[in-house]
Each structure stands twice: as C-alpha cells, then as structure tokens.
C-alpha positions as CSV (number, residue, x, y, z in Angstrom):
1,X,101.5,159.6,160.9
2,X,98.5,157.5,160.0
3,X,97.6,156.5,156.5
4,X,99.2,156.8,153.1
5,X,97.7,160.2,152.4
6,X,99.4,161.7,155.4
7,X,102.8,160.2,154.4
8,X,102.5,161.5,150.9
9,X,101.3,164.9,152.2
10,X,104.6,165.8,153.7
11,X,106.2,163.4,156.3
12,X,107.4,161.0,153.6
13,X,109.2,157.8,154.7
14,X,110.5,155.8,151.8
15,X,111.0,152.6,153.8
16,X,107.4,152.7,155.1
17,X,105.8,153.3,151.7
18,X,105.9,149.7,150.3
19,X,104.5,148.2,153.5
20,X,101.7,150.8,153.6
21,X,100.9,150.3,150.0
22,X,100.7,146.5,150.5
23,X,98.3,147.1,153.5
24,X,96.1,149.4,151.4
25,X,96.0,146.9,148.6
26,X,95.2,144.0,150.9
27,X,92.4,145.9,152.5
28,X,91.0,147.1,149.2
29,X,88.0,145.1,148.0
30,X,88.3,143.2,144.7
31,X,85.6,145.3,143.0
32,X,84.7,148.8,144.1
33,X,81.2,149.6,143.0
34,X,80.2,153.3,142.8
35,X,77.9,154.5,145.5
36,X,74.2,154.8,144.6
37,X,72.8,158.3,144.9
38,X,69.2,159.0,146.1
39,X,68.0,159.4,142.5
40,X,69.5,156.0,141.6
41,X,67.7,154.4,144.6
42,X,64.4,155.8,143.5
43,X,64.9,154.3,140.0
44,X,65.9,151.0,141.5
45,X,63.1,151.0,144.0
46,X,60.5,150.9,141.3
47,X,62.1,147.9,139.6
48,X,62.6,146.0,142.9
49,X,58.9,146.7,143.8
50,X,57.9,145.2,140.4
51,X,59.9,142.1,141.2
52,X,58.0,141.9,144.5
53,X,54.8,142.3,142.7
54,X,55.4,139.4,140.3
55,X,56.7,137.1,143.1
56,X,53.6,138.0,145.2
57,X,54.8,136.1,148.3
58,X,51.7,137.1,150.4
59,X,49.1,136.8,147.5
60,X,48.3,140.5,147.8
61,X,47.9,140.7,143.9
62,X,49.1,144.3,144.0
63,X,49.7,144.2,140.2
64,X,45.9,143.7,139.7
65,X,44.7,146.5,141.8
66,X,44.0,149.8,140.0
67,X,45.6,152.0,142.7
68,X,48.8,150.0,143.0
69,X,49.5,148.3,139.7
70,X,51.3,151.3,138.2
71,X,53.1,152.3,141.4
72,X,56.5,150.7,140.4
73,X,56.5,152.8,137.2
74,X,55.6,156.0,139.1
75,X,58.4,155.4,141.6
76,X,61.0,154.8,138.9
77,X,59.8,157.9,137.0
78,X,60.7,159.9,140.1
79,X,64.2,158.5,139.9
80,X,64.4,159.2,136.2
81,X,63.5,162.9,136.8
82,X,66.0,163.2,139.7
83,X,68.8,161.7,137.7
84,X,68.3,164.0,134.8
85,X,67.9,167.1,137.0
86,X,71.0,166.2,139.0
87,X,72.9,165.6,135.8
88,X,72.0,169.1,134.5
89,X,73.0,170.8,137.8
90,X,76.1,168.9,138.9
91,X,77.7,167.8,135.6
92,X,79.9,170.8,134.9
93,X,81.1,169.5,131.5
94,X,77.5,168.7,130.5
95,X,79.0,165.6,128.7
96,X,75.7,163.8,128.7
97,X,73.8,166.8,127.5
98,X,75.7,166.7,124.3
99,X,74.0,163.4,123.6
100,X,70.4,164.3,124.6
101,X,69.1,162.9,121.4
102,X,71.3,159.8,121.4
103,X,68.7,157.6,123.2
104,X,65.9,158.9,121.0
105,X,67.9,158.2,117.9
106,X,68.8,154.7,119.0
107,X,65.2,153.8,119.9
108,X,63.3,155.8,117.3
109,X,61.2,152.9,115.9
110,X,60.0,151.7,119.2
111,X,59.4,155.2,120.4
112,X,57.2,155.9,117.3
113,X,55.4,152.6,118.0
114,X,54.9,153.4,121.6
115,X,53.4,156.8,120.9
116,X,51.2,155.3,118.2
117,X,49.8,152.7,120.7
118,X,49.2,155.4,123.4
119,X,47.4,157.7,121.0
120,X,45.3,154.9,119.5
121,X,44.3,153.7,123.0
122,X,43.4,157.2,124.1
123,X,41.2,157.6,121.0
124,X,39.5,154.3,121.8
125,X,38.8,155.5,125.4
126,X,37.4,158.9,124.4
127,X,35.5,158.1,121.2
128,X,34.7,154.4,121.4
129,X,34.1,154.1,125.2
130,X,36.6,151.2,125.4
131,X,38.4,151.0,128.7
132,X,40.2,147.8,128.0
133,X,42.8,149.3,125.7
134,X,46.5,148.7,124.8
135,X,47.7,151.9,126.6
136,X,49.8,149.8,129.0
137,X,51.7,148.3,126.1
138,X,52.6,151.8,124.8
139,X,53.4,153.5,128.1
140,X,55.7,150.7,129.3
141,X,57.4,150.4,125.9
142,X,58.4,154.1,126.2
143,X,59.9,153.5,129.6
144,X,62.6,151.5,127.8
145,X,64.3,154.7,126.8
146,X,64.0,156.5,130.1
147,X,65.8,153.5,131.7
148,X,68.4,153.7,129.0
149,X,68.9,157.4,129.7
150,X,69.4,156.8,133.5
151,X,72.0,154.0,133.0
152,X,73.8,156.1,130.3
153,X,74.2,159.3,132.4
154,X,74.4,158.0,136.0
155,X,77.9,157.6,137.5
156,X,76.6,154.6,139.5
157,X,75.4,152.7,136.4
158,X,77.3,149.6,137.4
159,X,75.8,149.6,140.9
160,X,72.3,150.1,139.5
161,X,72.5,147.2,137.1
162,X,74.3,145.0,139.6
163,X,71.7,145.8,142.3
164,X,68.9,145.0,140.0
165,X,70.3,141.7,138.9
166,X,71.1,140.6,142.5
167,X,67.6,141.6,143.5
168,X,66.2,139.6,140.6
169,X,68.4,136.6,141.7
170,X,67.1,136.8,145.3
171,X,63.5,137.0,144.2
172,X,64.0,134.2,141.6
173,X,65.5,131.9,144.2
174,X,62.4,132.3,146.3
175,X,60.1,131.7,143.3
176,X,62.0,128.5,142.2
177,X,62.0,127.1,145.7
178,X,58.3,127.9,146.1
179,X,57.4,126.2,142.8
180,X,59.5,123.1,143.5
181,X,58.7,122.5,147.2
182,X,55.1,123.8,147.3
183,X,55.7,124.6,151.0
184,X,52.5,126.7,151.3
185,X,50.3,124.2,149.4
186,X,49.3,126.9,147.0
187,X,50.7,125.1,143.8
188,X,52.1,128.4,142.5
189,X,53.7,128.4,139.1
190,X,55.5,131.5,138.0
191,X,54.8,130.9,134.3
192,X,55.6,133.9,132.1
193,X,58.6,134.9,134.3
194,X,61.0,132.4,132.6
195,X,62.7,135.3,130.8
196,X,63.7,136.8,134.1
197,X,64.7,133.7,136.1
198,X,66.6,131.4,133.8
199,X,68.9,134.0,132.0
200,X,70.3,135.0,135.4
201,X,72.6,132.0,134.8
202,X,74.4,134.1,132.2
203,X,75.4,136.7,134.9
204,X,76.9,134.1,137.3
205,X,78.6,132.3,134.4
206,X,80.3,135.4,133.1
207,X,81.0,137.4,136.3
208,X,84.8,137.8,137.1
209,X,85.9,135.7,140.0
210,X,89.6,135.1,140.0
211,X,91.7,132.0,140.4
212,X,92.8,132.9,143.9
213,X,89.2,133.0,145.1
214,X,88.0,129.4,144.8
215,X,85.0,129.9,147.1
216,X,83.6,132.6,144.9
217,X,84.1,130.6,141.7
218,X,82.3,127.6,143.1
219,X,79.5,129.8,144.4
220,X,79.0,131.2,140.9
221,X,79.0,127.8,139.4
222,X,76.3,126.7,141.8
223,X,74.2,129.7,141.0
224,X,74.7,129.1,137.3
225,X,73.5,125.5,137.6
226,X,70.6,126.6,139.9
227,X,69.2,129.0,137.4
228,X,69.7,126.7,134.5
229,X,67.8,124.0,136.5
230,X,65.0,126.4,137.0
231,X,64.1,125.9,133.4
232,X,62.9,122.4,134.3
233,X,61.1,123.5,137.5
234,X,58.6,125.7,135.5
235,X,57.4,122.5,133.7
236,X,56.2,124.7,130.8
237,X,57.1,124.6,127.1
238,X,58.1,128.2,127.3
239,X,60.6,127.4,130.1
240,X,62.2,124.7,128.0
241,X,62.6,127.1,125.1
242,X,64.2,129.8,127.3
243,X,66.5,127.2,128.9
244,X,67.7,126.1,125.4
245,X,68.2,129.8,124.5
246,X,70.2,130.5,127.7
247,X,72.4,127.5,127.1
248,X,73.2,128.5,123.6
249,X,73.9,132.1,124.8
250,X,76.3,131.0,127.5
251,X,78.0,128.6,125.0
252,X,78.6,131.5,122.6
253,X,79.7,134.0,125.2
254,X,81.9,131.8,127.4
255,X,82.0,128.0,126.9
256,X,83.3,128.1,123.4
257,X,86.5,129.7,124.7
258,X,86.9,127.1,127.5
259,X,86.1,124.2,125.2
260,X,88.9,125.3,122.9
261,X,91.5,126.0,125.6
262,X,91.0,123.3,128.2
263,X,91.1,119.5,127.6
264,X,89.6,118.7,131.0
265,X,86.7,121.1,130.3
266,X,86.2,119.4,126.9
267,X,86.0,116.0,128.5
268,X,83.5,116.9,131.2
269,X,81.5,119.1,128.9
270,X,81.0,116.2,126.4
271,X,80.3,113.7,129.2
272,X,77.7,115.9,130.8
273,X,76.1,116.8,127.5
274,X,75.6,113.1,126.7
275,X,74.2,112.5,130.2
276,X,71.8,115.4,129.9
277,X,70.7,114.4,126.4
278,X,70.1,110.8,127.5
279,X,68.2,111.9,130.6
280,X,66.1,114.4,128.6
281,X,65.1,111.7,126.1
282,X,64.2,109.3,128.9
283,X,62.3,111.9,130.9
284,X,60.3,113.1,127.9
285,X,59.4,109.6,127.0
286,X,58.3,108.8,130.6
287,X,56.4,112.1,131.1
288,X,54.7,111.7,127.8
289,X,53.6,108.2,128.7
290,X,52.3,109.5,132.0
291,X,50.7,112.6,130.3
292,X,52.7,114.9,132.6
293,X,54.2,117.1,129.8
294,X,52.5,120.5,129.4
295,X,50.1,120.5,126.6
296,X,50.3,124.3,125.9
297,X,46.5,124.6,125.6
298,X,46.6,124.3,121.8
299,X,42.8,124.4,121.4
300,X,42.4,127.7,123.4
301,X,45.5,129.2,121.8
302,X,44.5,128.4,118.2
303,X,41.1,130.0,118.9
304,X,42.6,133.2,120.1
305,X,45.2,133.2,117.3
306,X,42.5,132.7,114.7
307,X,40.6,135.8,116.0
308,X,43.8,137.9,115.9
309,X,44.8,136.6,112.5
310,X,41.4,137.5,111.0
311,X,41.8,141.0,112.3
312,X,45.2,141.3,110.6
313,X,43.8,140.0,107.3
314,X,40.9,142.4,107.4
315,X,43.4,145.4,107.7
316,X,46.9,144.2,107.1
317,X,48.6,147.6,106.6
318,X,47.7,149.5,109.8
319,X,45.3,147.2,111.6
320,X,42.9,149.1,113.9
321,X,45.4,151.8,114.8
322,X,45.4,150.2,118.3
323,X,41.9,151.5,118.8
324,X,40.4,148.0,119.5
325,X,39.9,146.1,122.7
326,X,42.9,144.4,124.4
327,X,41.0,141.3,125.2
328,X,38.1,139.4,123.6
329,X,34.9,137.9,125.0
330,X,35.1,134.1,124.4
331,X,32.4,131.5,125.2
332,X,34.2,128.4,124.0
333,X,36.6,128.6,127.0
334,X,35.8,130.1,130.4
335,X,38.3,131.3,133.0
336,X,36.6,132.4,136.2
337,X,39.1,135.1,137.1
338,X,38.8,136.7,133.6
339,X,35.0,136.4,133.3
340,X,35.4,135.2,129.8
341,X,37.5,138.1,128.7
342,X,40.7,136.5,127.4
343,X,43.9,137.8,125.8
344,X,45.3,136.5,122.5
345,X,48.2,134.7,124.2
346,X,50.6,136.2,121.7
347,X,51.6,139.8,122.0
348,X,53.3,139.7,118.6
349,X,50.0,138.6,117.0
350,X,48.3,141.4,118.9
351,X,50.7,143.9,117.3
352,X,49.9,142.5,113.9
353,X,46.2,142.6,114.5
354,X,46.1,146.1,116.0
355,X,48.9,147.8,113.9
356,X,49.3,145.6,110.8
357,X,52.5,145.4,108.9
358,X,53.6,148.9,109.9
359,X,53.5,148.0,113.6
360,X,55.4,144.8,113.0
361,X,58.0,146.6,111.0
362,X,58.6,149.2,113.7
363,X,58.8,146.5,116.3
364,X,61.3,144.5,114.4
365,X,63.3,147.6,113.3
366,X,63.5,148.8,116.9
367,X,64.9,145.5,118.2
368,X,67.4,145.2,115.3
369,X,68.6,148.8,115.9
370,X,69.1,148.2,119.6
371,X,70.8,144.8,118.9
372,X,73.2,146.4,116.4
373,X,74.3,149.1,118.9
374,X,74.6,146.6,121.8
375,X,76.5,144.1,119.7
376,X,79.0,146.7,118.5
377,X,79.7,148.4,121.8
378,X,78.8,146.0,124.7
379,X,78.5,142.4,123.5
380,X,80.8,141.7,120.5
381,X,84.4,140.6,121.0
382,X,86.2,138.2,123.3
383,X,85.2,137.1,126.8
384,X,83.4,139.6,129.0
385,X,85.8,140.1,132.0
386,X,84.2,142.9,134.0
387,X,80.9,143.2,135.8
388,X,79.3,145.7,133.5
389,X,79.8,143.5,130.4
390,X,78.6,140.4,132.2
391,X,75.5,142.4,133.1
392,X,75.1,143.5,129.5
393,X,75.2,139.9,128.3
394,X,72.6,138.9,130.9
395,X,70.2,141.7,130.0
396,X,70.7,140.8,126.3
397,X,69.8,137.2,127.0
398,X,66.8,138.3,129.1
399,X,65.6,140.6,126.3
400,X,65.9,137.7,123.7
401,X,64.1,135.4,126.1
402,X,61.3,137.9,126.6
403,X,60.5,137.8,122.9
404,X,60.2,134.0,123.2
405,X,57.9,134.4,126.2
406,X,55.6,137.1,124.9
407,X,55.4,135.4,121.5
408,X,53.2,132.8,123.2
409,X,51.9,134.7,126.3
410,X,50.2,138.1,126.9
411,X,53.0,139.8,128.8
412,X,52.8,143.3,127.5
413,X,49.4,143.9,128.9
414,X,50.5,143.1,132.5
415,X,52.1,146.3,134.0
416,X,54.6,144.7,136.4
417,X,55.9,142.1,133.9
418,X,56.0,144.6,131.0
419,X,57.8,147.1,133.2
420,X,60.6,144.6,134.0
421,X,60.9,143.4,130.5
422,X,61.2,146.9,128.9
423,X,63.4,148.1,131.8
424,X,65.9,145.3,131.1
425,X,66.0,146.2,127.4
426,X,66.5,149.9,128.3
427,X,69.4,149.1,130.7
428,X,71.1,147.1,128.0
429,X,70.8,150.1,125.6
430,X,72.1,152.5,128.3
431,X,75.2,150.3,128.9
432,X,75.9,150.1,125.2
433,X,75.5,153.8,124.6
434,X,77.7,154.6,127.6
435,X,80.5,152.3,126.4
436,X,80.2,153.8,123.0
437,X,80.6,157.3,124.4
438,X,83.4,156.3,126.6
439,X,85.5,154.8,123.8
440,X,84.9,157.7,121.5
441,X,86.0,160.2,124.2
442,X,89.1,158.2,125.2
443,X,90.3,156.7,121.9
444,X,88.1,157.9,119.1
445,X,87.7,154.3,118.1
446,X,85.4,151.4,118.8
447,X,85.9,149.5,122.1
448,X,88.8,147.3,122.2
449,X,88.2,143.6,123.0
450,X,89.4,142.4,126.3
451,X,92.3,140.0,126.2
452,X,91.0,136.5,126.8
453,X,94.3,135.5,128.4
454,X,94.0,138.3,131.0
455,X,91.1,136.6,132.8
456,X,91.9,136.9,136.5
457,X,93.4,140.3,137.2
458,X,93.4,141.1,141.0
459,X,91.3,144.3,140.7
460,X,88.6,144.7,138.2
461,X,87.6,148.2,137.0
462,X,83.8,148.6,137.2
463,X,83.4,152.3,137.2
464,X,83.5,153.0,133.5
465,X,83.3,156.7,134.0
C-alpha cells in the first residue's frame, strides 16, 4: 500500500504509521501557500504590469500613452469581477456576502472623496472643456476598496499578497541596480518610487524563517539591508525621509523585542548605529561641500505651492469642487517634456486647493479609519510571526511612506504609480477585515497576540481561512 491515505483507508499497519508520518512531514514544505485561481491571477496581472510600467526597462513609456496607461487597472478590474462572481457561485455559506457593506463602511470617507473627484472632473470636461482633470485621482482612489474586497474574500489572499510583494522586490532590485550602476548610460532615477522600494525591507525583516534554516535567515537579512540601502541610492530628500520612516517602523515592529531580549544584538545594534550616524554626518558634510546633495528644487516648488495655496485661500471650504485643471501653465520654469504645464508637486496641496477643508477632512478621516481597523486586527500586538502579518506590516509601511512621497510629488495624477499606491492600501485593508472576520467567527473576540517566545515553529499556518 502506498501513502498514508491508503494505510488509513483500511490496510492499517500501526508499526508503519510513525515512519510514514515522519516521511510526510519531512517532505512537506515549511509554508503551504494556497493556490492562485484564474481570477486571482487576473487581479495580480494588473498590479505586476503596473510594476513593469514604472520600471520601464525598455523606455516604452507605456504609462504615458493614452491607449495603454490604464491597461493595468482594466486587467485588475477583470480579476475583481471574476473573484466576486466566483464567490457568489461557489461559496455555499455566502460568508463574505454577509459583509458586502463591510469594505464600504470601512472606507466611506475616501469613497465619498473619490466619487466627488470623479463627478467634479466629469463636470469640468463637459461644461468647461477641460481635459486635464483630476479624474485619475478619483478613479484610482476608488480602486482601493475593490482591492480590499478581493483580498478579503479570496481564499488565496496570502498567495496574492505574497506574489505581489515578491514581484515588487524583483522589480525593485532591477531598479536599484540600474540606478547605482548606470549600466545603460541612461542615468535613470526612479524618484517617486521610494515608497514601493525601501519599505520592502520590512517584509524581509519580519518574515518567519526558523532557527534550523540559517541560509534563509541570512538571505532575508541581506535583502533587508539591500532595500534599506536603496534609500541612499535614490539620492533624493524623499528617499532619505522614507528610509528614516522604514527604520523607525522596523524598530517598532521587531527590533525593540530583540534589543530587549538579546545582549549580543544590543551590542551590535548600538555599534552599527554609531557607525551609521558618524558616516551620515561625514557624508552629508562632504556632499554639501561638493554640492552633491539634492536641492529639492525649492524655487520651482515654492512657486507651484504658492499658486495652490492662493486657490485654497480663495475658496477654503470646498475649493473648486475638483472642476479645475490638474496642471498649470508656468513661464518661470520650463520643462520640455511637459511643454510648460507643470503639476503642483504636492498632491495634498492639490486636494486643499481643489476640495478645500472638506476634501482634506475626508482624506484624513479615511486614512485614520483604515489605520484604526488595521492596527486593531492586523498590526497591533507582539511580533508578527506568519507571512500574512509580515505582509500587512509591509503594506502599512508602504502606505505611510506613500503619504510622505505624494506630499512633495505629484503621484496621484500618474496612473501606474497611483494604481500601485492605492492597491497597496486596499490590500492592507482587506487583510485587516479578513482577520477581523476570522477572529469573530472563531472566538467572538479580538485577535489574540502571537506569543513572542514561539518564534520558530516548524510549520507556519498561512491560509487564514
């Protein structure tokens, strides 16, 4: 008789059972990730295509061409539709259907803001003959909650999030190497992508490895250091800010525990901290003397900020109802590719100028609402010791870093970058809502914190079904 299932089926041999069990356990992988369905693959394909767009290895500039720039969104929307249809057909218990309004309730402020932006932009196109509107901002903001819905109801949610983060890591490695080596003599700088690249260090710092697998542990350490080092490769002030944020996040999520528990870790952490601080002070002094530090274009930024601020002052309550132009014609600064039409360089100021205090309040309320849900069900507690919680922390750090990036750069008007940014926030919300539902169904209480002492169990449960 072959296999444990045959033995248990009838021809039971008590003496063979322990040996067969040990063979089965030895052959079993450490983490069994659920299989992706076709609908999941469609959803993922759009996100991965957007990653390809922003990396643009062949300079095709697909994110700038009218026919192709929204293709990632269209592909992922096909996956969203298939996931929801499949859930309605094959979920006999209709457990997810009981929570049809859960995502809408969690994201109500941003949903209202997104709808407002879309309606205002459509009005501007029809009645003011303005084609350069904010409709991209509104449409991609609404995608947040479609992504959350997919991750919440798909049985392969762990595989979806893991595949996305691994794809982002692969693309990010290419981008960092390209920036640092300049192998194609194109002097590419992937500025505005800091919020995707650098926070990947969180994922590799928090993923479970196991004491018995030293090779995997060392690999994860190397990847963590690689993505942290990427913060210096960008050579931009935004990159430095995101690097600092990522270091603080990892210290709160993981290093504070190790610092308290391990004397050797304390010694090396303090030593390297002193070395890094001394090197940073020396490097900044040297680069400042050589005028190599990024200036941040303060003259250009202040000019665009002044225009946006004057719009806000002229109508501070509701702004222009998002019926104004997304870019302005400037003559003081000329950028050939933009033909003088330049963005504000701060999406938050654009929200204030176009939607006033009401838009800013909805934006802030939306982030606080999602943060509260995520903290309660996915982030808060002791160490994250499974892949889904490590992914949730990574997506949370990416979402925080995105705010830093688009506070000083026009991200929300660029389809591929906006798609990735809102998709990451949506996946975080989906994980949090799923974990909330799982704990309510199983225990009727909030999720229990994972024991910090149980850090290296041989098999990690990643299904969360």
